[in-house]
Each structure stands twice: as structure tokens, then as C-alpha cells.
FIBA-781234 format. One record per residue (C-alpha): x, y, z. Coordinates in Angstrom, 2 decimals, m for minus. Layout:
    east   north      up
       X       Y       Z
...
***
This chain:
    east   north      up
    0.02    0.01    0.02
    1.35    3.44   m0.93
    1.51    6.28    1.49
   m1.16    8.18   m0.45
   m3.45    5.12   m0.43
   m2.82    4.62    3.28
   m3.62    8.26    3.96
   m6.90    8.01    2.05
   m7.76    4.79    3.92
   m7.11    6.51    7.20
   m9.23    9.41    6.22
  m12.03    7.15    5.08
  m11.90    5.18    8.31
  m11.88    8.43   10.32
  m15.00    9.60    8.44
  m16.83    6.31    8.98
  m15.75    5.87   12.57
  m14.54    8.66   14.82
  m10.99    7.88   16.09
  m11.59    9.73   19.36
  m13.15    6.90   21.43
  m10.19    4.69   20.47
   m7.73    7.37   21.51
   m9.47    7.81   24.82
   m9.21    4.08   25.43
   m5.49    4.05   24.55
   m4.80    7.03   26.73
   m5.94    5.05   29.79
   m2.96    2.61   29.46
   m0.58    5.42   28.64
   m1.89    7.42   31.57
   m1.32    4.50   33.90
    2.32    4.29   32.85
    2.84    7.99   33.51
    1.06    7.77   36.87
    3.23    4.85   37.85
    6.38    6.85   37.13
    5.31    9.84   39.22
    3.98    7.69   42.04
    7.38    5.93   42.32
    9.24    9.18   42.51
    7.16   10.18   45.54
    7.50    6.74   47.13
   11.27    6.34   46.72
   12.14    7.59   50.24
    9.57    5.15   51.78
   10.79    2.26   49.54
   14.39    2.90   50.66
   13.35    3.00   54.31
   11.43   m0.28   53.96
   13.74   m2.36   51.73
   17.15   m0.73   52.09
   17.20    0.91   55.54
   20.84    0.32   56.47
   22.60    2.01   53.58
   23.28    5.75   53.26
   23.96    5.30   49.55
   21.13    6.45   47.27
   22.11    4.72   44.05
   20.57    1.35   44.90
   17.06    2.70   45.26
   17.54    4.68   42.07
   17.64    1.28   40.33
   13.92    0.96   41.04
   13.58    3.67   38.37
   16.57    2.73   36.29
   15.66   m0.92   35.88
   12.21    0.04   34.65
   13.62    2.58   32.19
   16.30    0.18   30.89
   13.76   m2.57   30.22
   11.53   m0.01   28.67
   14.20    1.46   26.40
   15.89   m1.61   24.90
   12.86   m3.25   23.18
   11.12   m0.04   21.97
   12.72   m0.04   18.53
   11.34   m3.47   17.71
    7.97   m3.14   19.53
    7.07   m0.29   17.21
    7.75   m2.57   14.23
    5.86   m5.41   15.84
    2.85   m3.09   15.98
    3.11   m2.50   12.23
    3.46   m6.27   11.62
    0.85   m7.73   14.02
   m1.36   m4.74   14.63
   m1.04   m2.01   17.19
   m4.16   m3.07   18.96
   m2.79   m6.58   19.65
    0.55   m5.26   20.91
   m1.16   m2.64   23.09
   m3.34   m5.31   24.76
   m0.33   m7.62   25.37
    1.69   m4.78   26.79
   m1.16   m3.63   29.07
   m1.56   m7.17   30.41
    2.19   m7.53   31.15
    2.33   m4.15   32.86
   m0.74   m4.90   35.01
    0.44   m8.32   36.14
    3.97   m7.10   36.88
    2.43   m4.32   39.02
    1.05   m7.08   41.23
    4.56   m8.54   41.42
    5.97   m5.15   42.39
    3.49   m4.82   45.26
    4.24   m8.28   46.58
    8.02   m7.75   46.57
    9.69   m8.11   49.97
   13.29   m7.22   48.90
   14.76   m4.35   46.96
   16.25   m6.76   44.43
   12.89   m8.38   43.93
   11.24   m5.02   43.39
   13.90   m4.08   40.86
   13.28   m7.23   38.82
    9.53   m6.64   38.96
   10.00   m3.06   37.75
   12.07   m4.44   34.83
    9.03   m6.56   33.86
    6.84   m3.46   34.09
    9.21   m1.75   31.74
    8.85   m4.52   29.15
    5.06   m4.19   29.25
    5.38   m0.35   28.89
    7.65   m0.85   25.85
    5.01   m3.04   24.11
    2.27   m0.52   24.84
    3.71    2.93   24.36
    4.59    3.01   20.61
    1.13    1.76   19.70
   m0.58    4.91   21.08
    1.41    7.26   18.85
    1.14    4.88   15.87
   m2.68    4.73   16.13
   m2.83    8.54   16.29
   m0.58    8.82   13.18
   m2.61    6.31   11.24
   m6.16    7.37   12.20
   m5.96   11.20   12.42
   m5.17   13.30    9.27
   m2.12   15.63    9.63
   m4.20   18.75   10.03
   m6.07   17.29   13.00
   m3.19   15.39   14.59
   m2.14   18.27   16.89
   m5.46   18.15   18.72
   m5.09   14.40   19.16
   m1.50   14.71   20.45
   m2.77   17.57   22.68
   m4.90   14.98   24.47
   m2.00   12.54   24.51
    0.24   15.32   26.04
   m2.59   16.46   28.38
   m2.61   12.96   29.88
    0.87   13.60   31.18
   m0.36   16.77   32.94
   m3.21   14.97   34.65
   m0.86   12.08   35.59
    1.46   14.63   37.23
   m1.43   15.52   39.52
   m2.95   12.14   40.11
    0.34   10.29   40.43
    1.98   12.34   43.20
   m1.30   12.84   45.14
   m2.29    9.25   44.87
    1.23    8.25   45.77
    1.25   10.47   48.79
   m2.14    9.25   50.10
   m1.32    5.60   49.44
    2.15    5.68   50.96
    0.94    7.54   54.01
   m2.21    5.57   54.48
   m1.63    2.02   53.24
    2.09    1.68   52.43
    4.29    1.89   49.38
    3.05   m1.45   48.04
   m0.32    0.10   47.14
    1.24    2.46   44.54
    1.52   m0.69   42.48
   m1.73   m2.48   43.52
   m3.70    0.54   42.31
   m2.73   m0.34   38.78
   m4.73   m3.55   38.85
   m8.28   m2.18   38.43
   m7.07    0.58   36.08
   m5.36   m2.03   33.91
   m8.44   m4.27   33.71
  m10.76   m1.40   32.76
   m8.22   m0.14   30.19
   m7.90   m3.61   28.65
  m11.66   m4.03   28.24
  m12.15   m0.57   26.71
   m9.23   m1.01   24.26
  m10.53   m4.43   23.28
  m13.90   m2.94   22.38
  m13.04    0.54   21.04
   m9.65    0.35   19.29
  m10.07   m0.76   15.63
   m7.96   m3.29   13.98
   m5.69   m1.50   11.52
   m4.01   m2.91    8.43
   m0.74   m4.66    9.10
    2.46   m4.35    7.13
    4.97   m7.16    6.67
    8.42   m6.39    8.07
   11.69   m8.27    8.37
   13.20   m7.87   11.79
   16.79   m6.85   12.24
   17.84   m9.42   14.91
   21.47   m8.28   14.83
   20.42   m4.70   15.36
   18.25   m5.60   18.31
   21.12   m7.61   19.80
   23.70   m4.76   19.37
   21.36   m2.01   20.61
   20.50   m4.04   23.71
   24.15   m4.66   24.58
   25.13   m1.03   23.97
   22.34    0.36   26.12
   22.95   m2.00   28.99
   26.71   m1.52   29.14
   26.52    2.35   29.01
   23.65    2.65   31.54
   24.99    0.01   33.91
   28.39    1.61   33.85
   27.00    5.09   34.58
   24.64    3.72   37.33
   27.36    1.81   39.18
   30.14    4.34   38.66
   29.79    6.09   42.02
   29.34    2.80   43.94
   32.70    1.57   42.63
   34.36    5.03   42.69
   34.73    4.80   38.86
   37.16    1.93   39.44
   37.15   m1.94   39.12
   33.78   m3.73   39.33
   35.02   m7.34   39.06
   38.32   m8.76   37.86
   39.52   m6.89   34.79
   36.17   m5.16   34.34
   36.04   m1.52   35.34
   33.40    1.15   35.06
   35.28    2.89   32.28
   35.70   m0.36   30.31
   31.95   m0.98   30.42
   31.16    2.53   29.19
   33.82    2.49   26.47
   32.76   m0.94   25.17
   29.17    0.27   25.17
   30.00    3.28   23.09
   31.95    1.05   20.68
   28.98   m1.33   20.34
   26.65    1.61   19.79
   28.88    2.83   16.98
   28.90   m0.72   15.49
   25.05   m0.75   15.72
   24.82    2.60   13.79
   27.29    1.25   11.14
   25.15   m1.90   10.84
   21.99    0.15   10.38
   23.60    2.28    7.68
   24.62   m0.88    5.75
   21.34   m2.79    6.20
   19.45   m2.11    2.99
   16.34   m4.29    3.46
   14.67   m3.17    6.77
   17.01   m1.86    9.44
   15.81   m1.62   13.00
   16.29    2.16   12.73
   15.43    3.34    9.17
   18.00    6.16    8.93
   16.15    7.64    6.00
   13.53    8.81    8.45
   16.06   11.25    9.77
   16.09   12.98    6.44
   12.85   14.52    7.71
   14.30   17.51    9.48
   11.48   17.82   12.01
   11.68   14.14   12.92
   15.43   14.33   13.34
   15.59   17.44   15.56
   12.49   16.39   17.57
   14.31   13.16   18.44
   17.32   15.09   19.66
   15.12   17.34   21.76
   13.18   14.47   23.33
   16.47   13.07   24.72
   17.01   16.28   26.59
   13.37   16.25   27.78
   13.48   12.62   28.93
   16.78   13.32   30.79
   15.45   16.40   32.52
   12.00   15.14   33.49
   13.44   12.00   35.07
   16.39   13.66   36.71
   14.55   16.52   38.43
   12.08   14.33   40.41
   14.59   12.52   42.62
   16.48   15.46   44.26
   13.21   17.38   44.73
   11.44   14.60   46.59
   14.39   13.67   48.71
   14.79   17.36   49.68
   11.14   17.87   50.57
   10.76   14.67   52.55
   14.16   14.43   54.29
   15.51   17.98   54.56
   12.17   19.68   55.19
   10.26   16.78   56.81
    7.23   16.79   54.55
    5.14   13.66   54.18
    4.71   12.15   50.70
    1.23   13.66   50.53
    2.42   17.11   51.51
    5.26   16.83   48.89
    2.71   15.89   46.24
    0.48   18.88   47.07
    3.25   21.22   45.95
    2.94   19.75   42.44
   m0.75   20.62   42.08
   m0.05   23.93   40.18
    2.16   22.11   37.78
   m0.37   19.37   37.08
   m3.32   21.80   36.76
   m1.44   24.09   34.36
   m0.27   21.14   32.21
   m3.58   19.32   32.21
   m5.69   22.37   31.29
   m3.38   24.03   28.79
   m2.14   20.95   26.89
   m5.32   20.26   24.82
   m5.53   23.99   23.77
   m1.84   23.93   22.91
   m2.43   20.93   20.67
   m5.21   22.58   18.74
   m3.16   25.77   18.37
   m0.21   23.82   17.09
   m2.24   22.70   14.07
   m2.19   26.35   12.89
    1.25   27.79   13.93
    4.99   27.10   13.56
    5.92   24.53   16.34
    8.93   26.66   17.42
    6.58   29.36   18.65
    5.33   26.91   21.29
    8.33   24.71   21.91
   10.97   27.41   22.64
    8.99   29.09   25.44
    7.77   25.73   26.72
   11.29   24.33   27.14
   12.56   27.67   28.55
    9.78   27.59   31.15
   10.89   24.17   32.26
   14.52   25.35   32.66
   13.50   28.49   34.51
   11.29   26.52   36.90
   14.09   24.12   37.81
   16.57   26.94   38.44
   13.96   28.51   40.73
   13.45   25.18   42.56
   17.24   24.94   43.06
   17.35   28.46   44.50
   14.57   27.63   46.92
   15.90   24.22   48.02
   17.32   25.26   51.39
   16.11   25.04   55.03
   15.12   28.69   55.22
   12.82   29.40   52.26
    9.17   28.83   53.16
    7.96   25.71   51.28
    4.94   27.50   49.95
    7.10   29.58   47.61
    7.71   26.43   45.60
    4.18   26.66   44.22
    5.49   29.34   41.87
    8.11   27.22   40.02
    5.61   24.35   40.13
    3.11   26.36   38.06
    5.83   27.50   35.63
    6.85   23.92   35.18
    3.28   23.00   34.31
    3.06   25.65   31.56
    6.37   24.42   30.28
    5.14   20.86   30.09
    2.04   21.94   28.19
    4.24   23.54   25.57
    6.56   20.61   25.37
    5.12   17.07   25.35
    2.23   17.15   22.83
    3.74   19.74   20.52
    7.05   17.86   20.30
    5.44   14.48   19.57
    3.16   16.05   16.93
    6.07   17.74   15.23
    8.09   14.52   15.16
    5.38   12.28   13.64
    3.21   14.63   11.57
    4.88   14.02    8.21
    5.94   10.36    8.68
    4.91    7.79    5.93
    1.97    5.67    7.08
    3.79    2.40    6.67
    6.58    3.66    8.98
    4.34    5.01   11.72
    5.27    2.20   14.10
    8.95    2.53   13.34
    8.92    6.30   13.75
    6.97    6.01   17.02
    9.33    3.35   18.33
   12.36    5.50   17.52
   10.85    8.58   19.09
    9.89    6.76   22.27
   13.26    5.03   22.38
   15.08    8.37   22.23
   12.83    9.73   25.03
   13.52    6.66   27.12
   17.26    6.79   26.46
   17.17   10.30   27.78
   15.30    9.11   30.84
   17.71    6.23   31.43
   20.70    8.57   31.10
   18.99   11.13   33.38
   18.34    8.49   36.02
   21.88    7.23   35.91
   23.52   10.65   35.73
   21.36   12.08   38.58
   22.28    9.18   40.84
   25.96    9.73   40.25
   25.70   13.52   40.58
   23.45   13.33   43.63
   25.83   11.02   45.48
   28.86   13.11   44.54
   27.16   16.26   45.89
   26.31   14.35   49.13
   29.92   13.44   49.57
   31.04   16.97   48.94
   28.55   18.57   51.31
   28.45   15.82   54.01
   32.04   14.55   54.29
   32.11   10.96   55.56
   28.55   10.13   54.45
   29.79    7.35   52.25
   31.26    5.61   55.32
   28.19    6.07   57.55
   26.77    2.87   58.97
   23.16    3.91   59.09
   20.77    5.22   56.42
   18.94    8.53   56.31
   15.73    6.99   57.58
   12.37    8.75   57.33
   11.12   12.06   58.54
   12.97   15.35   58.95
   16.72   15.24   59.47
   18.49   17.03   62.30
   19.24   20.61   61.42
   22.99   20.03   61.34
   22.52   17.45   58.57
   19.47   18.92   56.83
   21.16   22.16   55.69
   24.12   20.50   53.87
   21.81   17.74   52.57
   19.56   20.45   51.09
   22.52   22.11   49.50
   23.50   18.84   47.89
   20.00   18.37   46.48
   19.87   22.00   45.21
   23.19   21.57   43.45
   21.96   18.34   41.94
   18.88   20.12   40.54
   21.13   22.41   38.45
   22.05   19.46   36.17
   18.54   18.92   34.68
   17.89   22.70   34.71
   20.89   23.22   32.45
   20.46   20.11   30.35
   17.05   21.05   29.00
   18.62   24.11   27.40
   20.10   21.71   24.81
   16.55   21.02   23.77
   15.94   24.76   23.32
   18.83   24.90   20.90
   17.66   21.81   19.03
   14.10   22.99   18.32
   15.43   26.21   16.69
   16.36   23.95   13.74
   12.76   22.83   13.17
   10.82   24.06   10.15
    7.13   24.78    9.46
    5.27   21.46    8.80
    4.08   20.73    5.28
    0.39   21.48    5.84
    1.40   25.01    6.92
    3.93   25.60    4.17
    3.04   28.35    1.62
    1.66   27.04   m1.65
    4.17   26.29   m4.27
    6.85   25.26   m1.80
***
């Protein structure tokens, strides 16, 4: 089927059957993944206190996030293609089932290692599910209406930012950290039934799968991320025998280069069709989403540890500070999506990304033991407006002009790049956070007890707060790389002047 034929078929299908009910059904699963991420960020201190109470090192509990992101990132390239081959609806339902069942496993875990393995299983389910949502939008909404659909997709992140932390706070305070995972069970069942009924079966496309590419990309990702994650624990030295942190990272980079070389030489169907990057908006949007994924993942950990340990807030009280962010993102995102269908994407993305950076710099300035906590509502609101101008508009710009038969591949690449950024952000923030703790609290690495729960003594709280504030500067600065990248975008085809 040609792209023109596919586009007409999608338009015909949209005319005969509105794609909006299917999108709402898909958003439930996507929403659950986002809620799960934000819930875990709120619950990390409680998880550490329950499952890793004797250690003062924070990098082990960070693996609760990193294992999920690593298992999420590695298969994304092929799960997008699997959706094209076997139907996005089928892959979505399988992914939702895996994610829901592994949520039960997470809640029943009694050790940190067990929870980390369960989170990895959750990541696999999320990897099967996520690319299908964007692929269905690309294949069922015409380009001139896709911004509104992506606005809803992006708006789900804003609502999740509200529901996740608040639900996480109430559940951790009232029932225990396990219930942040048990809550996924009824949501997953409802989402599965609605998707089964409402999501249409779309035409499949035969694909050959680049097994060598999958193997190389998985090895490269694991070596680089594991090396970064464990660097501080091993003081950037030897891990085991001749294997050092630096050798893992260097070998990972070499394997990544080999993967890219293999993709360039594969003429049939590479795992990453490099010709997609000839589309300027797709290429620069993918670079930007790496910075976004890095920043969003990295900023949550130091903020929550500061609020709950240096200031003594409960998880619920910490979550309440995020209400302005969630409300701003949830309300503005759908309007931003509709507006994006009529304007140059740079007019929305540049201020959106700048708002995110400004908000994080303001958070860092306020992360001390003297500033009233209520002042943090201001950067929280700014962060919400930034998210509204970032998530949906960026996804729309990346996928708007993709060929129909490569919708799954493009979605898989985009989500992979986002998750790569998140994995790197999680690993980097763990290393940077621990190094700032060592610098501000000399001897902390040799302490026999952990930080525990509740407010720290004042003598410890002040330098701990300084360490978390300094850590926040990393994501605040990193998102500026995304600002530079979006400047290279161009007006989409449906807005281009006639004759061009």
C-alpha cells in the first residue's frame, strides 16, 4: 500500500468511525504508565526506608527507576515494528496485560532486588504498549487534526502529574508503598476491556526484523547505563576482575557505533530506518526528546528527597506542591495541541522548554532550609506551563509528516530516544546526587546507618539540602540543549506556503 493510499484509507476510516473513542481508550494505558512513574518518585524515600534501611547510599534505590527505564528502552525499537506487523491493537493489549500483572509482582516484593526485577518486567510491558498509542494517532488522524489528538496525549501527562503524586502520597501515608502498584490492577483491567472494544484493527504491514540490530542495541544500552549507574558505587574503578566502570562505558560506546554502522549498511529493513532522519522535524525532535526525557526523570529525585528528608514533609504534602504544575499542564495541553495545528511549532516549543529550565533553576534556588516551602508553588506552576508547551507539541512535530507504513517505526524510535534520555537522566542524577552528598556531607559514604524517614536534624538537613539543590542544576541546564535543537525545526508541510 502506498502512503497516499494509506492516507486516504485512514481518512475514510476516520470519516466512517470517529477515532476519538479509540484514542481515549488508549490514553488510559498510557496514563497508567505515567502515573506509575510519578507515584514511584514520591515513594522512593519510603521504599528505601522499607527495603534498604541500612545504607546511606542512594544509588541502589535509584535502580527501582533505572531498571524500569532500561527494560523500557531496549525493546522499544522493535515493539514499534511489531505493532506494524501484527497490529497496534494486539501489541497494546499484550503490553497492558504484562504491565498490570507485573504491577502485582511489584506490590508483593519483599526485597529491593525483587522489586527491581519486577520493575524491569513493568518496563517490558510499557515498551510493548507505548509506541502503539502514537502509531494509532498517526494512522487514524489526518495531519491537520493530529495536533489536537497529540494535545490529548500530552494532556494525559499533565493529569498524571497531579494524580500520580497525590495518589502516591495518600497511598504511601495511608496504606504503604506497596499500594502504589496495587492501584494499577483495576485501572489495567478497565483499560484492557475498553481497548478491546473501542480500538479498531488496523491494516498490518509485513516487516523483516533486524535481529542483529536488536542484539547490538540491547548490549550497547545495557553497558552504558549500567556503567553510569554503578560508577559512584565503585568510585569509577574496578567492578570485578579486569572489568572496570570505564571499560563498560567504552565498550558500550563502541557497540553503539557498531550498531549505527550496521543500520547504515542494512538495505532491506534496518531496525532504525535512517532515511527517516532525512525528515528535518523528525530528526531534531528526536534530539530534543532526549533532553526532555533526561530532564524530567532527573529533576524528580532530588526534589522529593529534599522535601521529605531535609524539610520533613510527608509524601502527601510533597505531592500537594505539584498541584499547580499538574493543573497548568492538564488544562493548557489540549488547547496547545489545537493551536499547534495552525502555527509554527517553534513558537510553542521554545517558550515551553525555557519555562521548564526557569522553573528548575527557581526550585534549586529555593531548596534550602530557610525558604518557606509555599514559595515552591510558583516554579511548580511555571513547570506546568512548560510541560504543556513541550510534550504534545514535540510528539506532533516529530510524527506529523511520517509515511503511514513507517508510523510504528517512527513512534518506536521517538519513544526510544525519550527513554534513552530518561535512562541517562536517572543514571546521571544518581551519580551527581551521590557526589554532591559526599562533597557537602564529608564521611557520608562511610556512615553505617541510612537517612531513615522524617525530617533530618538541622545540622545534617542544611548540607543535605545544599546537595539536592546543586543536583537540581544538572537537569535545569540540560534542558537548554533542547531549546537549541528546536530552533532547527521548520514549518510542517500542511502550513507551508503554496508552491513550496
